C-alpha positions in Angstrom: 0.1 0.1 0.0 1.0 3.6 -0.6 1.6 6.0 2.2 -1.9 7.7 2.1 -3.6 4.2 1.7 -1.8 3.0 5.0 -3.1 6.3 6.7 -6.3 5.6 5.6 -6.3 2.1 6.7 -4.8 2.9 10.0 -7.6 5.6 10.6 -10.4 3.0 9.8 -9.1 0.9 12.8 -11.4 1.6 15.7 -10.5 3.0 19.0 -6.8 4.4 17.3 -7.9 7.9 16.8 -5.6 10.8 16.0 -3.5 10.9 19.1 -2.4 7.0 19.1 -2.0 7.2 15.3 0.3 9.8 15.5 2.2 8.2 18.2 2.5 4.9 15.9 3.8 7.1 13.1 6.4 8.6 15.4 7.3 5.2 16.8 7.8 3.3 13.6 8.4 5.9 11.2 7.3 4.8 7.7 3.7 4.1 8.0 3.6 0.9 6.1 5.8 -0.6 8.9 2.8 -0.4 11.6 0.9 -3.2 10.0 3.8 -5.6 9.6 4.7 -4.9 13.4 4.4 -7.7 15.9 1.6 -7.5 18.9 4.6 -6.9 21.2 6.0 -4.0 19.3 2.6 -2.4 18.9 1.7 -2.4 22.7 5.1 -0.8 23.4 3.7 2.5 21.7 2.3 4.8 24.5 -1.5 4.4 25.1 -1.7 1.3 22.8 -3.8 -1.5 24.3 -3.8 -5.0 23.5 -7.2 -5.1 21.9 -6.2 -2.0 19.6 -3.0 -3.5 18.6 -5.1 -6.9 17.8 -7.2 -4.8 15.6 -4.4 -3.5 13.5 -2.8 -6.9 13.2 -6.3 -8.3 11.9 -6.9 -5.6 9.4 -7.6 -6.9 5.9 -6.6 -5.5 2.6 -10.1 -6.1 1.3 -11.1 -3.4 3.9 -9.1 -0.6 2.4 -9.9 -1.8 -1.1 -13.7 -1.3 -0.3 -12.9 2.2 1.4 -11.3 3.3 -1.7 -13.9 2.4 -4.0 -16.4 4.3 -1.7 -14.0 7.4 -1.7 -14.0 7.3 -5.6 -17.7 6.5 -6.0 -18.9 9.4 -4.0 -16.1 12.0 -5.4 -14.4 12.4 -2.2 -10.9 13.8 -1.6 -8.5 12.5 0.9 -6.1 14.9 2.6 -3.4 14.0 4.8 -1.2 16.0 6.8 1.7 16.0 4.3 -0.7 17.4 1.5 -0.3 21.0 0.5 -4.1 21.4 0.4 -4.5 20.3 4.1 -5.7 23.5 6.0 -2.8 25.4 7.4 -5.1 26.4 10.6 -5.2 22.7 11.5 -1.8 21.5 11.2 -0.5 23.1 14.5 -3.5 22.4 16.7 -3.1 19.4 19.5 -3.7 16.1 17.8 -4.6 17.3 14.4 -6.6 14.8 12.3 -4.0 12.6 10.3 -6.8 12.2 7.4 -9.5 14.3 6.0 -12.3 13.1 4.0 -13.4 16.2 1.8 -16.5 16.6 -0.3 -16.1 20.1 -2.1 -13.0 22.1 -2.1 -11.0 23.8 0.6 -9.4 26.9 -0.4 -6.7 29.1 1.0 -9.0 32.1 1.5 -10.9 29.6 4.1 -8.1 30.5 6.7 -10.4 33.6 7.2 -13.1 31.8 9.0 -15.4 31.7 12.0 -17.0 29.1 13.8 -20.6 29.3 14.9 -22.0 26.8 17.3 -24.9 26.3 19.5 -27.9 24.4 20.7 -29.5 21.9 18.7 -32.9 22.8 20.7 -32.3 26.5 20.0 -35.0 29.2 20.8 -36.2 31.3 17.7 -34.2 34.1 19.1 -31.0 31.9 18.8 -31.7 30.8 15.4 -32.5 34.2 14.1 -29.1 35.2 15.5 -27.3 32.5 14.1 -28.7 33.3 10.6 -28.0 37.1 10.9 -24.4 36.6 11.9 -23.5 33.7 9.4 -25.2 35.8 6.5 -23.1 38.9 7.6 -19.8 37.2 8.2 -20.4 35.4 4.8 -21.2 38.7 3.0 -17.8 40.1 4.4 -15.9 37.3 2.7 -15.2 35.2 5.7 -16.2 31.4 5.8 -18.5 30.1 8.3 -17.5 26.8 9.9 -20.0 24.8 11.9 -20.8 21.3 12.8 -24.1 20.7 10.7 -26.1 19.6 13.7 -29.8 20.4 14.0 -30.4 24.0 15.2 -27.9 26.8 15.3 -25.5 24.8 13.1 -28.0 24.4 10.2 -29.3 27.7 10.1 -25.6 29.1 10.1 -24.6 26.8 7.1 -27.6 27.9 5.1 -27.4 31.5 5.7 -23.9 31.3 4.5 -25.0 29.5 1.4 -28.0 32.0 0.8 -25.6 34.9 0.7 -23.2 33.2 -1.6 -20.5 32.8 0.8 -18.1 30.1 1.9 -19.2 27.5 4.3 -17.4 24.5 6.0 -19.2 21.6 7.6 -17.5 19.3 9.9 -19.2 15.8 10.6 -19.0 13.4 13.5 -19.7 10.7 11.4 -18.7 9.1 8.0 -20.1 10.1 4.7 -22.0 7.2 4.6 -23.8 8.0 7.7 -24.7 11.4 7.3 -26.2 13.0 10.5 -28.9 14.3 10.5 -30.4 12.6 8.0 -32.4 15.6 6.8 -29.2 17.1 6.1 -28.4 15.2 3.0 -29.5 18.1 0.9 -27.2 20.5 3.0 -24.3 18.4 2.4 -24.8 18.6 -1.4 -25.2 22.4 -1.4 -22.4 23.0 0.9 -20.0 20.8 -1.3 -21.0 22.9 -4.4 -20.2 26.4 -2.6 -17.6 25.1 0.2 -16.4 21.9 1.7 -18.0 19.2 4.1 -15.1 17.5 6.0 -14.9 14.4 8.2 -11.9 12.6 9.8 -13.9 9.4 10.1 -13.9 6.5 7.8 -16.6 6.3 5.3 -19.2 4.0 7.2 -18.5 5.5 10.7 -21.9 6.1 12.4 -22.7 9.1 14.6 -21.3 8.0 17.9 -21.5 10.4 21.0 -17.7 10.2 21.4 -16.9 11.4 17.8 -18.6 14.9 18.3 -15.8 16.1 20.7 -13.3 15.1 18.0 -15.5 17.1 15.6 -15.6 20.2 17.8 -11.8 20.4 17.9 -11.8 20.6 14.0 -14.5 23.4 13.9 -12.5 25.6 16.3 -9.1 24.5 14.6 -10.3 25.8 11.4 -11.5 29.0 12.9 -9.8 32.4 13.9 -12.4 32.6 16.5 -15.7 30.8 17.7 -19.2 32.4 18.3 -21.2 30.5 20.7 -24.8 31.8 19.8 -26.8 29.9 22.4 -26.0 27.2 24.8 -27.4 25.6 27.6 -25.1 24.9 30.9 -23.9 21.5 29.6 -24.1 22.3 26.0 -21.6 20.5 23.6 -21.1 23.9 22.1 -19.0 24.8 25.1 -16.8 21.9 24.3 -15.9 23.7 21.3 -15.2 26.8 23.2 -12.8 25.1 25.5 -11.1 23.7 22.2 -11.0 27.2 20.8 -9.3 28.5 24.0 -6.9 25.5 24.0 -5.8 26.1 20.3 -5.7 30.1 21.1 -8.5 30.9 19.2 -11.0 33.9 20.2 -14.2 32.9 21.9 -17.2 35.2 21.3 -20.7 35.0 22.9 -24.0 36.2 22.3 -26.0 37.5 25.6 -29.2 35.9 26.4 -32.0 36.4 28.7 -30.9 35.5 32.3 -33.7 33.2 32.9 -33.2 31.3 29.7 -31.9 27.7 30.0 -30.7 28.2 26.2 -28.6 31.2 27.3 -27.1 29.8 30.3 -23.9 28.4 28.8 -23.2 31.5 26.7 -23.9 34.0 29.8 -21.3 31.8 31.6 -18.9 32.3 29.0 -19.2 36.0 29.1 -18.6 36.0 33.1 -15.4 33.8 32.4 -14.1 36.3 29.8 -15.6 35.5 26.4 -16.1 38.6 24.1 -19.6 39.7 24.3 -21.0 40.6 20.7 -23.9 41.8 19.2 -23.0 42.1 15.5 -20.6 40.7 12.9 -18.6 43.9 12.9 -17.8 43.4 16.6 -16.2 40.1 15.5 -14.4 41.5 12.7 -13.0 44.5 14.7 -11.8 42.3 17.5 -9.8 40.0 15.3 -8.7 43.1 13.1 -9.7 41.4 9.8 -10.0 43.4 6.7 -13.4 43.3 5.2 -13.3 41.7 1.7 -16.7 42.3 0.5 -18.6 45.6 0.4 -21.9 43.8 1.2 -24.1 46.0 3.1 -24.5 43.9 6.4 -27.6 45.6 7.6 -29.4 44.3 4.7 -30.9 41.1 6.2 -31.8 38.2 4.1 -35.1 37.5 2.4 -35.4 34.3 3.9 -34.6 35.6 7.4 -37.2 38.3 6.8 -39.6 35.5 5.9 -38.9 33.8 9.2 -39.9 36.6 11.4 -42.6 35.4 13.6 -45.9 36.4 15.1 -46.2 36.5 18.9 -48.6 33.3 18.6 -46.2 31.5 16.2 -43.2 32.2 18.5 -45.2 31.0 21.6 -46.0 27.8 20.1 -42.5 27.3 18.5 -41.0 27.4 22.1 -43.1 24.7 23.3 -41.6 22.5 20.7 -38.1 20.6 21.2 -36.6 17.7 19.3 -38.6 15.5 21.6 -42.0 14.8 19.8 -45.3 16.7 21.3 -48.7 15.5 20.6 -51.5 17.9 19.5 -53.3 17.1 22.7 -50.3 18.3 24.6 -50.4 21.5 22.5 -54.1 22.0 23.1 -53.4 21.6 26.9 -50.1 23.8 27.0 -51.7 26.6 24.7 -55.4 26.6 25.7 -56.2 26.8 21.8 -58.6 24.8 20.1 -57.4 22.5 17.1 -58.2 24.8 14.2 -56.1 27.8 15.5 -53.3 25.2 16.3 -53.5 23.8 12.6 -53.2 27.3 11.4 -50.2 28.1 13.4 -48.5 24.6 12.6 -49.1 25.2 8.9 -47.4 28.5 9.0 -44.3 27.0 11.1 -44.2 24.3 8.8 -44.0 26.5 5.5 -41.2 28.4 7.2 -39.5 25.0 7.6 -39.2 25.4 11.3 -41.1 22.4 12.5 -42.3 19.1 11.1 -45.1 16.5 11.7 -44.3 12.9 12.6 -46.6 9.9 12.4 -49.1 9.6 14.9 -49.8 13.6 14.8 -46.5 14.1 16.7 -44.8 17.5 16.2 -41.1 18.3 16.4 -38.6 21.2 15.6 -36.4 20.9 12.3 
């Protein structure tokens, strides 16, 4: 196998990860020596368990053959640390990904990037702000980096695309297991106007432990990270921690003091994160020269359409990523079915909510 193929193969071995993979490379030198090493030599590498060593030794050539075929079939590009196109911003972070799967194209100008992260169960205020900041940053020539999760991430990606800007999505799964599934269309759109990347092998499922690894890449690709809305124990705060570790700036959007959705962001501000109220605040803090003359005061047409009435907002706030029945809505709103039906239809048109089988409602 060629060096790139060896690295892809090693990256496919479960439980190895980028830290152990780098230790293996440092210990053995040429990557192809790793697969021919004895069990004893493998476990001599710091952090290598007997089970991980056994998985390396039992790796079959057929596995890398199938992986390479999937990479070619789905028009993916592989970048390793040795490649000229590998993002400079990632090379110097602790434990950079050894292998990146890329759909789309990473450009040198993507070094001017801002991460936008936040809650999956965002309030309408949070979604609106994510859209506004992403729209304005993209309009000024900055790439918007996020994790393609429901809520804040998805709104940030779409807003950058609608303003004809660059956006980069970092996945916590492989390209064969796009998560969430409803963002398959988003992946295709981003790949035409930016890049979708993953350090995970093609058929890696979206396991819980994958997402912190994804978060370090989001912050690593960014000059700074904006946390739009986050609960006290939100995964977005992990991204903020990585940003600080990597020497990136952390920005936070203030929220209502009694809102659980803002507990995390308000806490970050207490700890020294930069409070921001506009994209200009971020650009000024980072001393970035604006590339585009786009008037950031002009809000996107789609955002204007998403302005909610008081009743629409009240109904939206009752919903989350956990299904809620119509009967529960009747009880919580004291409204009758015809009135709820009208609001549900209006929110569905705005693509903020959707109906599940059994008359269950859920946020998009």
